[in-house]
C-alpha positions in Angstrom: 36.8 -14.5 107.0 33.5 -13.2 105.5 32.2 -15.4 102.6 30.1 -14.1 99.7 27.9 -16.2 97.5 29.0 -16.5 94.1 26.7 -15.9 91.0 27.2 -16.2 87.3 25.6 -14.1 84.8 25.8 -14.0 81.1 25.0 -10.9 78.8 25.3 -10.1 75.2 25.8 -6.9 73.0 27.0 -5.5 70.1 29.5 -3.0 68.6 27.0 -1.4 66.2 29.0 0.2 63.3 28.3 2.3 60.0 30.4 4.2 57.6 29.8 7.8 57.0 31.9 9.9 54.5 34.5 6.9 54.7 34.6 7.1 58.4 34.0 4.2 60.7 31.4 5.0 63.5 30.4 3.3 66.6 27.0 3.5 68.4 27.7 3.9 72.1 25.0 4.4 75.1 25.5 6.2 78.2 24.5 7.5 81.4 24.9 11.3 81.7 24.7 11.5 85.6 27.9 9.2 85.8 29.4 10.8 82.5 29.7 7.3 81.2 29.6 5.9 77.6 29.9 2.1 76.9 28.6 -0.5 74.5 24.9 -1.6 74.3 24.4 -5.1 76.0 22.0 -6.8 78.4 21.2 -10.3 79.8 19.5 -13.2 78.2 15.8 -13.9 78.4 15.0 -17.3 79.1 15.5 -19.5 76.1 17.3 -16.9 74.2 20.7 -17.7 72.6 23.3 -15.1 72.9 22.8 -14.0 69.5 19.1 -13.2 70.1 19.9 -11.3 73.1 22.4 -9.2 71.6 20.2 -8.3 68.7 17.3 -7.5 71.1 19.6 -5.7 73.6 20.9 -3.6 70.9 17.8 -2.7 69.5 16.3 -1.7 73.0 19.1 0.3 73.9 19.9 2.2 71.0 16.7 2.2 68.9 18.6 1.1 65.9 17.8 -2.0 63.7 21.0 -4.0 63.0 22.5 -7.0 61.3 24.5 -9.4 63.2 27.9 -9.9 61.2 30.1 -12.1 63.4 31.1 -12.8 66.9 33.9 -10.6 68.1 34.7 -12.3 71.4 33.7 -12.8 75.3 35.0 -10.6 77.9 34.4 -11.4 81.7 34.7 -9.6 84.9 33.9 -9.5 88.6 31.7 -7.3 90.7 29.9 -7.3 94.0 26.2 -6.6 94.2 23.8 -7.3 97.4 26.3 -9.3 99.2 27.3 -11.6 96.3 30.4 -11.7 94.1 29.1 -11.9 90.4 31.1 -13.6 87.7 29.9 -11.8 84.5 30.5 -13.0 80.9 29.4 -10.8 78.0 29.3 -12.1 74.5 29.9 -9.4 72.0 29.2 -9.4 68.2 30.1 -7.1 65.3 26.8 -5.4 64.1 25.9 -3.2 61.2 23.1 -0.5 61.5 20.2 -1.0 58.8 17.8 1.2 60.1 16.1 2.9 63.1 17.1 5.8 65.1 18.2 6.7 68.6 14.9 8.2 69.4 13.4 4.6 69.8 15.9 3.7 72.3 14.4 2.4 75.9 14.6 4.2 79.3 17.6 2.2 80.4 20.4 4.8 79.0 19.6 8.5 78.9 21.6 9.0 76.0 23.0 7.1 72.8 25.1 8.6 70.0 27.2 8.0 67.0 31.1 8.6 67.4 33.8 8.3 65.0 36.1 5.4 65.8 38.9 7.4 67.4 36.5 9.6 69.6 34.7 6.3 70.6 37.9 4.9 72.0 38.6 8.3 73.8 35.3 8.5 75.5 34.4 4.8 76.5 34.2 4.3 80.2 35.3 0.7 80.3 38.9 -0.4 78.8 37.7 -3.9 78.3 35.1 -2.8 76.0 37.3 -0.3 74.3 39.5 -3.1 73.6 36.2 -5.0 71.9 35.6 -2.0 69.8 39.3 -2.0 68.5 38.9 -5.6 67.6 35.7 -5.0 65.7 37.6 -2.0 63.8 40.4 -4.5 62.8 37.8 -7.1 61.4 36.3 -4.3 59.4 39.5 -3.0 58.2 39.6 0.8 59.4 40.5 2.2 56.2 38.2 4.7 54.0 35.1 3.2 52.3 
């Protein structure tokens, strides 16, 4: 029986929201080669808290300036990379866009866009992240603004 090393990884990210004409919108980033859309997130730098990492990663991956509103929850999953099993935990926070624009994003994703809530849920690649978006919407109250 083959044994794999097990590694632990921690990331942080956010559900970035805004209200436009009474509609709740969510910012997603993506990879057009894989036709994938997902939430902005990334690993913690040395000495960072999960809150600091979430703010930095969202700013880097979307180009948006955001305000952290509150924690949503943590998700976890497993994957394999270079002969190791990785147990990844991702801390997600509810965030509000307060400035910036997608043209300022880094190279890591080749696209970023705003989506109305229903469309975001339809195009998102990972169901566990879509569930985080549903929880964020419930926290905000999906009603008109």
